[in-house]
N, C-alpha and C positions, 0 to 999 in steps of 0.2 A: 393971479386969476387971468384966464385967457378971454379976452373980450372979442369974441367972433359972433357975427350975425349969420343966422341961418335963414336963408331965403326960402319961402314955401311956395310951391306951385300948385294951383289948383286945377285939376283936370275939368274942362267944361262938360256940362251934362250931356251934350250931344256926343262927344267923344267917349265918355264913360258908357253911354248906351250901346255903343257898338263894339265895345271892348270884348274880344273873344268871340264875336259873332261868327258862325260858320266854322268854329274850331272848339268851342266849349258848349256843353249842354248840361243843364242842372237837373238832377233827379230829385223829385220832391214827392212826399206822400201827401195824398189829399183824400178828402172824403167825397163820396158820390154826391152828397148834398151840396157841395160847393162847386160842382162841375159847371152847372148852368150859369152861375155868376161869373166864374172865370173864363169860360168858353161858351158864349151864348149860342154858337152855331152847332154845338154838340146835341146828339139826341138825348131824349129823356133817359135817365138811369135811375134805378130803384135806390131809395135813400138807405143810408146805413152801410154802404159798401166801402171798403178800404181800397183805394186806387193808387196808382203811380202816375206821376206826369213827367215827361221829358220836355224841357223848355229850352230853347236857344238862348245863348247868352244875351241877346238882345230883346228877350221877353216873348218872343214868338213861340207858340205852343207847337210842339212836334208831334207828340204821341201821348195817349193816355191808355194805360193798360192795368191788368189786375195783378201783375207781378213786377217786382223791382227788376228782376232778371230780364223780363221782355223789354223794358225801356233801356237798360244798359246794353243788351244785345243789339237794339236799334241804333243806339249812339255808336257802337262799334262799327256796325254795318255801314254807317254813314260818315265814317272817319272823324267822329267827334270824341273829344275827351269828356267823359261823364264825371261830374263832380256832385256830391250830395249837398242838399241844402236842409238844414235842420230847423 
C-alpha cells in the first residue's frame, strides 16, 4: 500500500469570485417575475415571460434579453466566452 498524503488547497472566496471575470459570462434562463429581485435597477417587466440573462463570471449582470441567441451574440461581441448555467 502506498502511503502518500495529498495536500488540498482551498481557493479563497475573494479569488474565486473574480475567477474568469472579463473572460467568461454565464447564460442563464430566468423568468420575468424574478428580474426585479435579481436586478433591482431594471424597469418593470410583465410577469410570466421567459428571458435570458448574461452575467459576468463575477456576478455582475451584463444583459437581459428575450432570446438566448441575443445574449450569446452579446458575449461574442464583447470577447467573452459564454457558458450555460442550468
